Each structure stands twice: as C-alpha cells, then as structure tokens.
TORPA-4810 file (N, C-alpha, C, O; in nm, 3 decimals):
<nodes>
NODE_1_3.628_-0.806_4.652_3.547_-0.770_4.771_3.642_-0.682_4.858_3.760_-0.715_4.873_X
NODE_2_3.592_-0.580_4.909_3.668_-0.482_4.986_3.629_-0.502_5.142_3.512_-0.517_5.175_X
NODE_3_3.724_-0.502_5.226_3.699_-0.511_5.368_3.742_-0.380_5.429_3.855_-0.335_5.416_X
NODE_4_3.642_-0.319_5.501_3.671_-0.193_5.563_3.757_-0.220_5.695_3.736_-0.313_5.774_X
NODE_5_3.853_-0.128_5.705_3.939_-0.140_5.826_3.977_-0.008_5.867_3.903_0.089_5.845_X
NODE_6_4.090_0.003_5.928_4.135_0.140_5.977_4.208_0.219_5.866_4.236_0.338_5.882_X
NODE_7_4.238_0.149_5.750_4.298_0.220_5.641_4.199_0.312_5.567_4.105_0.264_5.504_X
NODE_8_4.219_0.440_5.576_4.126_0.530_5.515_4.127_0.533_5.362_4.040_0.595_5.300_X
NODE_9_4.232_0.463_5.298_4.249_0.471_5.159_4.171_0.353_5.092_4.165_0.347_4.969_X
NODE_10_4.114_0.262_5.170_4.045_0.150_5.104_3.909_0.198_5.071_3.841_0.261_5.152_X
NODE_11_3.865_0.165_4.942_3.739_0.220_4.891_3.620_0.157_4.976_3.625_0.044_5.024_X
NODE_12_3.519_0.238_4.987_3.390_0.200_5.047_3.288_0.185_4.939_3.253_0.283_4.873_X
NODE_13_3.236_0.061_4.919_3.149_0.042_4.809_3.006_0.106_4.834_2.949_0.091_4.942_X
NODE_14_2.955_0.173_4.736_2.811_0.216_4.743_2.726_0.103_4.726_2.756_0.010_4.651_X
NODE_15_2.617_0.108_4.795_2.521_-0.005_4.796_2.411_0.038_4.693_2.355_0.148_4.702_X
NODE_16_2.385_-0.044_4.601_2.285_-0.020_4.494_2.188_-0.147_4.492_2.229_-0.262_4.505_X
NODE_17_2.058_-0.113_4.475_1.964_-0.219_4.462_1.909_-0.207_4.316_1.867_-0.100_4.271_X
NODE_18_1.913_-0.326_4.245_1.862_-0.335_4.105_1.751_-0.439_4.094_1.760_-0.551_4.144_X
NODE_19_1.648_-0.396_4.026_1.540_-0.489_3.995_1.529_-0.491_3.858_1.547_-0.388_3.793_X
NODE_20_1.498_-0.617_3.798_1.490_-0.635_3.650_1.380_-0.725_3.607_1.333_-0.810_3.682_X
NODE_21_1.341_-0.704_3.484_1.240_-0.793_3.423_1.259_-0.780_3.269_1.307_-0.679_3.218_X
NODE_22_1.220_-0.887_3.200_1.221_-0.893_3.058_1.085_-0.944_3.004_1.013_-1.012_3.077_X
NODE_23_1.051_-0.915_2.886_0.919_-0.961_2.827_0.939_-0.973_2.674_1.019_-0.905_2.609_X
NODE_24_0.859_-1.063_2.627_0.857_-1.086_2.473_0.711_-1.118_2.449_0.645_-1.195_2.518_X
NODE_25_0.666_-1.047_2.336_0.526_-1.075_2.289_0.533_-1.179_2.173_0.544_-1.146_2.055_X
NODE_26_0.527_-1.297_2.215_0.562_-1.415_2.129_0.705_-1.443_2.170_0.775_-1.353_2.218_X
NODE_27_0.750_-1.566_2.153_0.881_-1.606_2.192_0.940_-1.692_2.096_0.938_-1.814_2.118_X
NODE_28_0.997_-1.643_1.985_1.045_-1.505_1.968_0.934_-1.406_1.921_0.830_-1.445_1.867_X
NODE_29_0.962_-1.282_1.946_0.873_-1.175_1.899_0.937_-1.044_1.949_1.053_-1.037_1.990_X
NODE_30_0.846_-0.936_1.939_0.892_-0.812_1.993_0.921_-0.825_2.150_0.844_-0.887_2.223_X
NODE_31_1.025_-0.769_2.194_1.059_-0.785_2.335_1.111_-0.655_2.402_1.156_-0.560_2.338_X
NODE_32_1.100_-0.660_2.532_1.161_-0.536_2.599_1.213_-0.579_2.735_1.185_-0.690_2.782_X
NODE_33_1.289_-0.488_2.800_1.339_-0.501_2.932_1.308_-0.379_3.011_1.292_-0.269_2.959_X
NODE_34_1.302_-0.403_3.144_1.284_-0.286_3.237_1.381_-0.316_3.356_1.397_-0.428_3.404_X
NODE_35_1.445_-0.201_3.398_1.541_-0.211_3.509_1.516_-0.094_3.596_1.496_0.017_3.547_X
NODE_36_1.517_-0.117_3.726_1.518_-0.009_3.827_1.650_-0.016_3.906_1.692_-0.122_3.954_X
NODE_37_1.712_0.099_3.914_1.833_0.116_3.998_1.791_0.206_4.115_1.729_0.310_4.095_X
NODE_38_1.827_0.163_4.238_1.791_0.249_4.355_1.919_0.270_4.429_1.989_0.176_4.467_X
NODE_39_1.947_0.398_4.449_2.071_0.436_4.530_2.034_0.556_4.616_1.984_0.656_4.566_X
NODE_40_2.058_0.544_4.742_2.030_0.650_4.829_1.885_0.704_4.823_1.857_0.824_4.827_X
NODE_41_1.799_0.610_4.812_1.653_0.638_4.800_1.604_0.708_4.666_1.488_0.748_4.650_X
NODE_42_1.699_0.717_4.576_1.661_0.768_4.441_1.652_0.657_4.344_1.736_0.567_4.348_X
NODE_43_1.552_0.657_4.254_1.532_0.558_4.163_1.557_0.601_4.015_1.514_0.710_3.975_X
NODE_44_1.623_0.519_3.939_1.645_0.542_3.796_1.579_0.438_3.723_1.599_0.322_3.758_X
NODE_45_1.496_0.464_3.617_1.441_0.361_3.534_1.500_0.358_3.403_1.520_0.460_3.337_X
NODE_46_1.530_0.230_3.362_1.593_0.206_3.229_1.506_0.111_3.157_1.450_0.022_3.222_X
NODE_47_1.489_0.121_3.026_1.422_0.025_2.949_1.457_0.043_2.798_1.506_0.145_2.750_X
NODE_48_1.426_-0.070_2.730_1.452_-0.070_2.584_1.398_-0.201_2.522_1.359_-0.292_2.595_X
NODE_49_1.395_-0.209_2.395_1.338_-0.328_2.336_1.397_-0.352_2.199_1.480_-0.277_2.147_X
NODE_50_1.346_-0.467_2.141_1.393_-0.511_2.009_1.276_-0.567_1.927_1.178_-0.611_1.987_X
NODE_51_1.283_-0.568_1.805_1.168_-0.614_1.715_1.151_-0.763_1.715_1.040_-0.813_1.698_X
NODE_52_1.255_-0.834_1.734_1.250_-0.984_1.740_1.355_-1.035_1.823_1.474_-1.025_1.792_X
NODE_53_1.308_-1.094_1.939_1.404_-1.143_2.041_1.334_-1.248_2.126_1.227_-1.294_2.085_X
NODE_54_1.386_-1.292_2.246_1.321_-1.384_2.328_1.312_-1.326_2.467_1.382_-1.231_2.501_X
NODE_55_1.225_-1.384_2.547_1.209_-1.344_2.683_1.333_-1.363_2.761_1.367_-1.275_2.840_X
NODE_56_1.403_-1.471_2.745_1.525_-1.491_2.819_1.630_-1.392_2.778_1.705_-1.352_2.868_X
NODE_57_1.648_-1.346_2.657_1.744_-1.248_2.619_1.704_-1.116_2.689_1.792_-1.046_2.738_X
NODE_58_1.575_-1.081_2.695_1.540_-0.964_2.762_1.566_-0.961_2.915_1.604_-0.858_2.971_X
NODE_59_1.543_-1.082_2.981_1.580_-1.093_3.121_1.731_-1.062_3.139_1.767_-0.984_3.227_X
NODE_60_1.813_-1.121_3.061_1.957_-1.104_3.062_1.995_-0.961_3.038_2.080_-0.907_3.110_X
NODE_61_1.934_-0.896_2.934_1.972_-0.759_2.901_1.924_-0.662_3.010_1.986_-0.557_3.028_X
NODE_62_1.817_-0.692_3.082_1.775_-0.605_3.187_1.883_-0.601_3.300_1.914_-0.494_3.351_X
NODE_63_1.939_-0.716_3.337_2.051_-0.721_3.439_2.176_-0.649_3.382_2.241_-0.567_3.447_X
NODE_64_2.203_-0.685_3.262_2.325_-0.623_3.202_2.318_-0.472_3.205_2.411_-0.403_3.246_X
NODE_65_2.202_-0.424_3.160_2.180_-0.276_3.153_2.201_-0.216_3.283_2.273_-0.117_3.292_X
NODE_66_2.145_-0.268_3.384_2.161_-0.221_3.523_2.302_-0.213_3.568_2.349_-0.109_3.615_X
NODE_67_2.375_-0.331_3.553_2.515_-0.332_3.593_2.603_-0.239_3.510_2.696_-0.181_3.566_X
NODE_68_2.580_-0.223_3.381_2.665_-0.148_3.297_2.631_0.006_3.322_2.706_0.093_3.279_X
NODE_69_2.523_0.036_3.389_2.495_0.174_3.423_2.573_0.228_3.544_2.575_0.349_3.570_X
NODE_70_2.637_0.138_3.613_2.705_0.172_3.737_2.844_0.219_3.708_2.924_0.138_3.660_X
NODE_71_2.881_0.346_3.734_3.012_0.399_3.688_3.134_0.353_3.772_3.249_0.381_3.737_X
NODE_72_3.108_0.285_3.882_3.217_0.238_3.966_3.170_0.116_4.038_3.050_0.093_4.049_X
NODE_73_3.275_0.025_4.093_3.232_-0.086_4.167_3.138_-0.057_4.282_3.153_0.040_4.356_X
NODE_74_3.038_-0.145_4.295_2.932_-0.132_4.393_2.896_-0.260_4.460_2.922_-0.368_4.407_X
NODE_75_2.839_-0.251_4.570_2.781_-0.371_4.641_2.636_-0.366_4.588_2.559_-0.274_4.614_X
NODE_76_2.606_-0.473_4.510_2.471_-0.472_4.446_2.384_-0.586_4.498_2.431_-0.697_4.523_X
NODE_77_2.253_-0.554_4.515_2.151_-0.654_4.539_2.069_-0.652_4.412_2.001_-0.553_4.384_X
NODE_78_2.074_-0.760_4.333_1.995_-0.765_4.211_1.894_-0.865_4.212_1.923_-0.984_4.227_X
NODE_79_1.765_-0.820_4.195_1.651_-0.909_4.210_1.579_-0.922_4.070_1.553_-0.824_4.000_X
NODE_80_1.552_-1.045_4.038_1.493_-1.081_3.912_1.387_-1.193_3.929_1.398_-1.272_4.023_X
NODE_81_1.292_-1.199_3.846_1.191_-1.305_3.850_1.229_-1.413_3.754_1.146_-1.499_3.723_X
NODE_82_1.353_-1.413_3.704_1.406_-1.515_3.596_1.487_-1.614_3.669_1.595_-1.579_3.714_X
NODE_83_1.446_-1.735_3.685_1.525_-1.840_3.731_1.645_-1.866_3.643_1.753_-1.898_3.693_X
NODE_84_1.627_-1.854_3.515_1.732_-1.872_3.414_1.849_-1.783_3.451_1.963_-1.832_3.452_X
NODE_85_1.829_-1.658_3.481_1.930_-1.566_3.521_1.986_-1.593_3.653_2.108_-1.609_3.667_X
NODE_86_1.904_-1.598_3.752_1.946_-1.605_3.893_2.021_-1.746_3.922_2.123_-1.755_3.990_X
NODE_87_1.956_-1.858_3.859_2.025_-1.992_3.881_2.161_-1.990_3.812_2.257_-2.044_3.868_X
NODE_88_2.174_-1.931_3.694_2.303_-1.931_3.626_2.414_-1.859_3.707_2.531_-1.898_3.705_X
NODE_89_2.371_-1.752_3.777_2.468_-1.679_3.860_2.487_-1.735_3.990_2.595_-1.713_4.046_X
NODE_90_2.397_-1.805_4.049_2.412_-1.856_4.188_2.443_-2.006_4.200_2.489_-2.050_4.305_X
NODE_91_2.418_-2.084_4.094_2.442_-2.230_4.096_2.569_-2.271_4.018_2.599_-2.389_4.000_X
NODE_92_2.640_-2.168_3.972_2.774_-2.209_3.904_2.759_-2.234_3.758_2.857_-2.264_3.690_X
NODE_93_2.643_-2.222_3.708_2.617_-2.255_3.561_2.707_-2.165_3.477_2.772_-2.218_3.388_X
NODE_94_2.716_-2.044_3.496_2.785_-1.945_3.415_2.939_-1.986_3.432_3.008_-1.997_3.330_X
NODE_95_2.988_-2.005_3.547_3.127_-2.043_3.564_3.154_-2.177_3.480_3.259_-2.188_3.417_X
NODE_96_3.066_-2.271_3.479_3.080_-2.395_3.403_3.081_-2.373_3.256_3.165_-2.428_3.185_X
NODE_97_2.990_-2.293_3.208_2.985_-2.261_3.062_3.117_-2.192_3.022_3.175_-2.227_2.920_X
NODE_98_3.161_-2.102_3.098_3.274_-2.022_3.066_3.404_-2.126_3.055_3.486_-2.118_2.963_X
NODE_99_3.411_-2.217_3.155_3.520_-2.301_3.164_3.514_-2.405_3.047_3.617_-2.462_3.012_X
NODE_100_3.407_-2.428_2.993_3.395_-2.509_2.876_3.390_-2.430_2.741_3.334_-2.476_2.642_X
NODE_101_3.449_-2.314_2.743_3.450_-2.226_2.619_3.306_-2.186_2.577_3.273_-2.189_2.459_X
NODE_102_3.225_-2.150_2.669_3.089_-2.109_2.645_3.005_-2.210_2.582_2.936_-2.179_2.485_X
NODE_103_3.005_-2.334_2.631_2.922_-2.436_2.590_2.858_-2.513_2.711_2.906_-2.504_2.824_X
NODE_104_2.753_-2.585_2.683_2.691_-2.667_2.788_2.761_-2.789_2.796_2.845_-2.816_2.710_X
NODE_105_2.734_-2.876_2.903_2.802_-3.014_2.910_2.789_-3.090_2.776_2.696_-3.070_2.698_X
NODE_106_2.883_-3.174_2.756_2.888_-3.259_2.630_2.902_-3.170_2.505_2.862_-3.212_2.396_X
NODE_107_2.956_-3.055_2.517_2.975_-2.960_2.405_2.840_-2.917_2.339_2.836_-2.883_2.220_X
NODE_108_2.735_-2.919_2.416_2.608_-2.876_2.361_2.610_-2.730_2.348_2.676_-2.660_2.424_X
NODE_109_2.532_-2.680_2.245_2.522_-2.533_2.215_2.468_-2.454_2.337_2.375_-2.499_2.402_X
NODE_110_2.525_-2.341_2.366_2.471_-2.251_2.468_2.407_-2.133_2.403_2.475_-2.056_2.335_X
NODE_111_2.281_-2.118_2.422_2.201_-2.006_2.368_2.238_-1.875_2.442_2.272_-1.872_2.561_X
NODE_112_2.230_-1.776_2.368_2.258_-1.633_2.431_2.399_-1.609_2.472_2.424_-1.523_2.556_X
NODE_113_2.491_-1.680_2.419_2.628_-1.663_2.453_2.681_-1.518_2.450_2.764_-1.479_2.533_X
NODE_114_2.632_-1.442_2.354_2.677_-1.305_2.347_2.636_-1.226_2.474_2.711_-1.140_2.521_X
NODE_115_2.522_-1.256_2.525_2.473_-1.186_2.644_2.536_-1.244_2.768_2.567_-1.168_2.860_X
NODE_116_2.557_-1.379_2.775_2.629_-1.435_2.888_2.758_-1.369_2.904_2.793_-1.321_3.012_X
NODE_117_2.832_-1.366_2.797_2.971_-1.303_2.801_2.966_-1.151_2.846_3.051_-1.105_2.923_X
NODE_118_2.872_-1.083_2.800_2.855_-0.943_2.834_2.814_-0.930_2.989_2.863_-0.844_3.062_X
NODE_119_2.727_-1.019_3.029_2.688_-1.021_3.176_2.809_-1.060_3.265_2.828_-1.005_3.374_X
NODE_120_2.884_-1.152_3.217_3.001_-1.193_3.299_3.094_-1.072_3.314_3.144_-1.048_3.424_X
NODE_121_3.117_-1.001_3.214_3.206_-0.886_3.213_3.147_-0.771_3.298_3.219_-0.704_3.372_X
NODE_122_3.013_-0.750_3.286_2.957_-0.643_3.363_2.952_-0.668_3.512_2.952_-0.576_3.594_X
NODE_123_2.946_-0.794_3.544_2.940_-0.839_3.685_3.066_-0.831_3.762_3.067_-0.807_3.883_X
NODE_124_3.182_-0.852_3.686_3.313_-0.865_3.755_3.350_-0.752_3.846_3.419_-0.778_3.945_X
NODE_125_3.312_-0.632_3.825_3.355_-0.523_3.902_3.283_-0.509_4.026_3.328_-0.433_4.112_X
NODE_126_3.173_-0.577_4.047_3.085_-0.563_4.160_3.073_-0.681_4.262_3.100_-0.796_4.227_X
NODE_127_3.034_-0.652_4.375_2.999_-0.754_4.477_2.848_-0.774_4.469_2.772_-0.692_4.521_X
NODE_128_2.803_-0.881_4.404_2.656_-0.891_4.373_2.592_-1.014_4.457_2.641_-1.127_4.469_X
NODE_129_2.478_-0.967_4.508_2.383_-1.080_4.563_2.272_-1.088_4.466_2.203_-0.990_4.438_X
NODE_130_2.254_-1.213_4.411_2.149_-1.235_4.312_2.029_-1.298_4.391_2.044_-1.394_4.467_X
NODE_131_1.908_-1.238_4.370_1.788_-1.272_4.444_1.681_-1.304_4.340_1.674_-1.243_4.233_X
NODE_132_1.598_-1.402_4.374_1.492_-1.439_4.286_1.356_-1.403_4.364_1.340_-1.428_4.484_X
NODE_133_1.260_-1.342_4.281_1.126_-1.313_4.342_1.028_-1.371_4.236_1.054_-1.367_4.116_X
NODE_134_0.924_-1.420_4.282_0.813_-1.471_4.198_0.754_-1.356_4.116_0.716_-1.252_4.171_X
NODE_135_0.747_-1.374_3.989_0.686_-1.272_3.904_0.533_-1.270_3.916_0.466_-1.368_3.950_X
NODE_136_0.483_-1.147_3.884_0.340_-1.128_3.885_0.268_-1.170_4.020_0.154_-1.217_4.024_X
NODE_137_0.347_-1.146_4.124_0.289_-1.175_4.255_0.277_-1.050_4.348_0.276_-1.059_4.470_X
NODE_138_0.267_-0.933_4.282_0.250_-0.811_4.359_0.368_-0.747_4.418_0.352_-0.655_4.498_X
NODE_139_0.482_-0.786_4.389_0.609_-0.726_4.433_0.622_-0.596_4.355_0.639_-0.599_4.233_X
NODE_140_0.614_-0.477_4.427_0.604_-0.352_4.353_0.712_-0.322_4.254_0.684_-0.279_4.142_X
NODE_141_0.836_-0.342_4.294_0.953_-0.314_4.208_0.946_-0.410_4.085_0.969_-0.366_3.973_X
NODE_142_0.915_-0.534_4.105_0.910_-0.627_3.992_0.796_-0.594_3.901_0.808_-0.604_3.779_X
NODE_143_0.682_-0.553_3.963_0.571_-0.513_3.880_0.607_-0.391_3.792_0.572_-0.389_3.674_X
NODE_144_0.676_-0.292_3.847_0.725_-0.174_3.774_0.815_-0.217_3.658_0.796_-0.173_3.545_X
NODE_145_0.909_-0.302_3.686_0.998_-0.348_3.580_0.915_-0.424_3.473_0.942_-0.407_3.354_X
NODE_146_0.820_-0.500_3.510_0.734_-0.561_3.414_0.657_-0.470_3.326_0.638_-0.498_3.207_X
NODE_147_0.612_-0.360_3.382_0.542_-0.251_3.313_0.633_-0.190_3.212_0.598_-0.175_3.095_X
NODE_148_0.758_-0.153_3.262_0.864_-0.097_3.166_0.897_-0.188_3.054_0.907_-0.145_2.939_X
NODE_149_0.913_-0.313_3.086_0.946_-0.414_2.976_0.838_-0.423_2.876_0.859_-0.412_2.756_X
NODE_150_0.715_-0.443_2.930_0.596_-0.455_2.835_0.581_-0.337_2.754_0.555_-0.350_2.634_X
NODE_151_0.596_-0.220_2.808_0.580_-0.092_2.734_0.690_-0.086_2.621_0.661_-0.051_2.507_X
NODE_152_0.813_-0.119_2.657_0.919_-0.126_2.562_0.894_-0.223_2.450_0.922_-0.193_2.334_X
NODE_153_0.840_-0.342_2.483_0.813_-0.440_2.379_0.709_-0.394_2.282_0.706_-0.435_2.166_X
NODE_154_0.620_-0.307_2.332_0.504_-0.267_2.245_0.537_-0.136_2.171_0.454_-0.082_2.098_X
NODE_155_0.659_-0.087_2.192_0.693_0.036_2.119_0.705_0.011_1.972_0.724_-0.102_1.927_X
NODE_156_0.694_0.124_1.893_0.702_0.106_1.751_0.845_0.136_1.711_0.920_0.198_1.786_X
NODE_157_0.880_0.093_1.594_1.022_0.113_1.539_1.129_0.057_1.616_1.236_0.116_1.627_X
NODE_158_1.105_-0.060_1.674_1.205_-0.129_1.753_1.325_-0.175_1.665_1.303_-0.228_1.555_X
NODE_159_1.444_-0.159_1.708_1.562_-0.203_1.631_1.565_-0.356_1.636_1.503_-0.420_1.721_X
NODE_160_1.645_-0.413_1.538_1.666_-0.562_1.545_1.755_-0.602_1.664_1.835_-0.521_1.712_X
NODE_161_1.742_-0.723_1.709_1.837_-0.772_1.811_1.938_-0.854_1.723_1.909_-0.968_1.688_X
NODE_162_2.053_-0.794_1.689_2.144_-0.863_1.602_2.199_-0.992_1.667_2.224_-1.090_1.597_X
NODE_163_2.217_-0.991_1.795_2.262_-1.114_1.860_2.163_-1.225_1.844_2.203_-1.338_1.815_X
NODE_164_2.033_-1.200_1.860_1.935_-1.302_1.844_1.927_-1.348_1.689_1.915_-1.467_1.659_X
NODE_165_1.935_-1.246_1.594_1.916_-1.282_1.456_2.038_-1.374_1.415_2.021_-1.468_1.337_X
NODE_166_2.154_-1.347_1.465_2.274_-1.429_1.436_2.257_-1.566_1.490_2.293_-1.664_1.425_X
NODE_167_2.201_-1.577_1.614_2.184_-1.704_1.680_2.080_-1.795_1.604_2.094_-1.916_1.585_X
NODE_168_1.972_-1.716_1.564_1.858_-1.781_1.495_1.917_-1.842_1.364_1.892_-1.959_1.336_X
NODE_169_1.989_-1.767_1.290_2.046_-1.809_1.164_2.137_-1.928_1.192_2.131_-2.023_1.114_X
NODE_170_2.218_-1.932_1.290_2.314_-2.032_1.328_2.229_-2.161_1.357_2.260_-2.268_1.303_X
NODE_171_2.130_-2.152_1.437_2.050_-2.264_1.475_1.973_-2.321_1.354_1.962_-2.443_1.339_X
NODE_172_1.919_-2.235_1.269_1.849_-2.280_1.153_1.943_-2.355_1.066_1.903_-2.456_1.007_X
NODE_173_2.068_-2.313_1.053_2.157_-2.381_0.956_2.194_-2.516_1.016_2.239_-2.604_0.942_X
NODE_174_2.177_-2.537_1.145_2.209_-2.669_1.205_2.084_-2.759_1.213_2.087_-2.874_1.257_X
NODE_175_1.970_-2.696_1.165_1.846_-2.773_1.173_1.783_-2.773_1.301_1.697_-2.857_1.326_X
NODE_176_1.821_-2.683_1.387_1.759_-2.667_1.519_1.664_-2.546_1.528_1.672_-2.452_1.449_X
NODE_177_1.575_-2.552_1.625_1.477_-2.448_1.654_1.511_-2.378_1.786_1.564_-2.442_1.877_X
NODE_178_1.485_-2.255_1.797_1.495_-2.186_1.920_1.389_-2.240_2.016_1.380_-2.194_2.130_X
</nodes>
C-alpha cells in the first residue's frame, strides 16, 4: 500500500474498477468468463471460454484475467457475484489454504488449486477491495459480464481447460466426484 505525502517520488496508484462473472453450461460443461475493466471512464471487455470446466473455475478466471491485464500496481475495486471468490479473498480462506500448503482444514483436497495460486500471484501487486453483488439482479456491469461469459461458453471450438481436466482425473483416481 502506498501513502501519498510530500515526497514526489512515491508512486500514485491508478484506480481501476473491475467487474467479473463466470458461467458454465452444465457443471461441468462448456464454460466462459466475462470481465470489465474501467479506468478513467474507458471500458475494456475481456472474455474467453473452455470446452469442459466448472462455473467456479470461470468465476476465478474472470478475476485473474482482469488483474493480469493491469500492467502496473493499481488500486482496484473488484466486484463479483461469486461468494466463492469474494469470501475466499475477504474471510481469510485463501490465506489459510496457502498456509496449509494449498489444502483445506484436516488436509482435505482443495479444488481449483491451480487457479487459486494464480489469483494469489495476480493479486499481490495491487491494493484490492473485493465486493460482492447479487447476480441476475439488474446490476448493469454484472449483467454485461454475464452476457460476455455466456457468449464465450456458447462459442464453438473452445479449447480444453487443462487445469480442470487434470483435477478431474485426480479426483476420479481417488474415487471422488467434482
């Protein structure tokens, strides 16, 4: 965190607003993410998808994509309709998983570890406020992200989500289901 003072050499963080959403048509199934970045009144839309994935993975990837798109440290307000994402970042879940070598309490398996690690890395450079908004409740930016995610999930020739496929194979070998 940077504090502005009389020193002109201290960096001043740009303020960026990010809205995110993820979607899956079947869970697992084809999935997509949508991300809006807003800086100085200008909006950038990002989206993508995979042929077989989960809604939670797409929620995480939407946030990761937004944060990784920022070329320098920023003050970020990130809004999502995913409690899974927002609670992990605001209630200390991610910190706990990381302290337990990326596992849940009692050494239980943590799903989406590849993306949680990537999100942790992407978030480190920024001063982030994580905000939750109710999905499908008429919030314009959330609705736009939902449209982007849905459109991406319905695209043809989607690539595989290698992280999901590896996790699915691991869980199946353990006799567990996603």
